[in-house]
N, C-alpha and C positions, 0 to 999 in steps of 0.2 A: 496476879495474876497465878487462878489454879495450877495446879500440878497437871492435872488431866489437860486443861489447856495449853501448855505449853508441848507436851509430847506430840500434843495435835498437829502443832503449829509445824514443830521440827519434822515430821512424818510428813506432810504438805512440801517443805523446800524441800525435800529431800525427793520428794517426788519429783518436783519441777525440774530440781536440777539433773536427776536421770533423765527426762525426755530431754531437756536441752544439751546436754552431753552425747545423748542416741543421735540429738538431730545433728549435731557439727559433728560426731564422727561419720556417719553416713554421706553427708555433705564429702567428707575428704576423700570415701570410697569413692563417691562419682566421679570426682574430679580428678583423681587417680586413672579411674576407668576411661574417661576422656583422653586422656592425655599419653595413655596406652595405645588409645583408637588411633589418635592423630599420629602417633610414633609407629604403630605398625602401617598405616595409610600410604605415606611416599613408599616405604619399601614394598608395600603389595603392589602398588601403581608401579616402582621402579621394574619388579619382575616381571609383572604383564606387560608393561612395554617392552623391557628388553624380549621376552616371548616371543611378542609380536615382528620386531626388528629380524630374529633369528628365523620365524616363520616365513618370512618375506624372500629373506636371504636364500633358505631352502626353496621354495618356490621357484625363485629366478632360477634359480643353479638347477631346477629339475626341469624348467621350462626349457632351458638354453639347452639342456643337454636333449632333452625331447627332439630340437629343434635341429640339432647336430645331427643326433640318430635319424630323424627321418632323411634327411639329405643323403647320408650315408643310405638308408634303408633302400631309398628312390634310385640310389646310385647303383646299389646293385641288383636292383629290380629291374635297370633297364640294361642289364647286360653289363655293368660296370663300366659304361660305355659315358662316362661325365666329360664332356671336351672341352670346358671350360681347364679341367683340372690335368689335361693332355697339354706339354710343354712341345707345341708345332715349329716352331722356331729353329730355323737350323737350314742345312742342305739336303735336298734328296734326291736320290736316284732311285731305278728302276728293282736295281738287285746292288746286293754288293760286289758282286763282279763288276757289274758296268760301273762301280765308282774306281775300281781298282786300272780299269781299264782305261780311263780318264786320268787318273794321277800318272799313268805307265805314258801315255799319249803329251801329256802335258812336260812329263820326266823328258820325253826324246826331244821335243819340240826347241824345251831351254837347250840341253846338249847342242844342237843344233845351231842354232843361235849363238852359243859360247864356240861353235868350231871345234866343239870337243867329240865330235862325229863327222863322219863326210853326209853330203844329200843321198851317195850312194848306200850309204848304213842306215840312211836314215828312212829311206823307202822302201830296202831290206829288211826294216825289225816291223816297217809297218805291215808289210804284207800276211802276218800272221791274223790271229782272229781278233785280236784287240782295234783292228784298225774299222769299227761302227759308230753307228751314230754314238754322239754323246746328248742323254739327256740330261736337264740337272732344271731342279724346283725349287726356287731361294723362297723361302718364309720370312719375311723380313719382320712380320708383326702379327701376336694373332692376341687377343683381346675381346673378351663381353660377346659372344659370338660375329665379332668382326674378323679379318683377315687380310692381311697386305701380301702380295706375293710377286715373283719375276719370275718367268720362264725361258729357258734358251735347248734350242736345239740345235747343235752341230755336224754338220756332215762329215765323213771319214773323208782321210787325207787321200790325193795332195791337198783337194777342194778347200775344205776345210771352212765352210758358208756357213756364217752363224743365222739362223732366224731366233727372233727373242720379243719379247710383249716385258714389259717393263711397269712395276707400281701399279700392281692391280689390285685396289682395295673391293671388298666382297661382304656384304650383310647376309649373314647364314641364318635358313631357317631348317631346323633341325637337320645341321650340318651340312645344309647343301645349300651353295650360292649359284646364281648365276648372272653371266656379263656380259659387257662388248668389248671388245681389244681392235687393235691396229699393229700390224707387227713391224720391223722396221725396213721391211721389204715394202711397205704399203699396201700391204694385203688387210682386208675387216674381217670380224668373224664372230661368232657368236660363242662363249664360254659357259662350262659350268664344272663348277669345285665341290668336291666331296669328300669330307672328311672321316674318314673311321679309325676304328681302334688303333691299328698297328700299320696306317697306310695311308694315303691321298691318293685319289683319283680326280685326273683334270681330262675333261675331254673340250677340243678346240675343232670350230669348223667355219669353215670358210663361207662369207658371205658377199664378199666381192673380190675378188683377185686382180690382183695389177699385175698387168701384160708383162711389165718389166722384170717382175722377182723372178730370182732363180733358184731361190729357195723358200722354205714356209715352216710354220710351225702347225700346221693342222692334222690331229692324230688323236688317240685315245690314249694315254697314258695312267699308269698305275706305280705309284711311287712306294715304296715299301725296305728302302734302306735310309734312315736318317744319318746326317754325321750333324757334329758342334757349328757353332756361325764362324 
């Protein structure tokens, strides 16, 4: 073979080798890029997923806070009288003075029954201003616009007659409820109860009187002093 042919053959081989080598190198680079893309993909997906979850939590939190804020705002707008948030359970009197009078009368009666004071002493002490009608409202339960209560009106000594209605349950609409009742003397009537911010108003009106009744519950009463159960 001539020398020139040999040199030409070697050049062709080198060119072919260079082409093959470049192709192999380019393929490795592409594989590496694909691997990097596959590796980065899950991370990006995870970051995206985490971002979505965090956003959902934030949205839920914001929504919850917005709802709570709305309820509070409505309470304020309505005069801050959210009646369901007020604890009406307990004993109610028309005033603090009426409550103390009732306590003093009960104390005197207990002393007389225990023979700690004579009947004369008992009657003498009852001649003071404490010997008045004792008016008491006992709210036994209040929940979700439903109230259960009992009412008692006691006349002054020496008779101390009691007229009462027990276990009245009323559905309220805008803090007002109506009902019918029959007291312990057999007298029937219509009633209306109104819950206010710091008081309860009770109206009792006779519709059928028992002729033998010696006492009754009829009247309009505003209770402004509350004690615990």
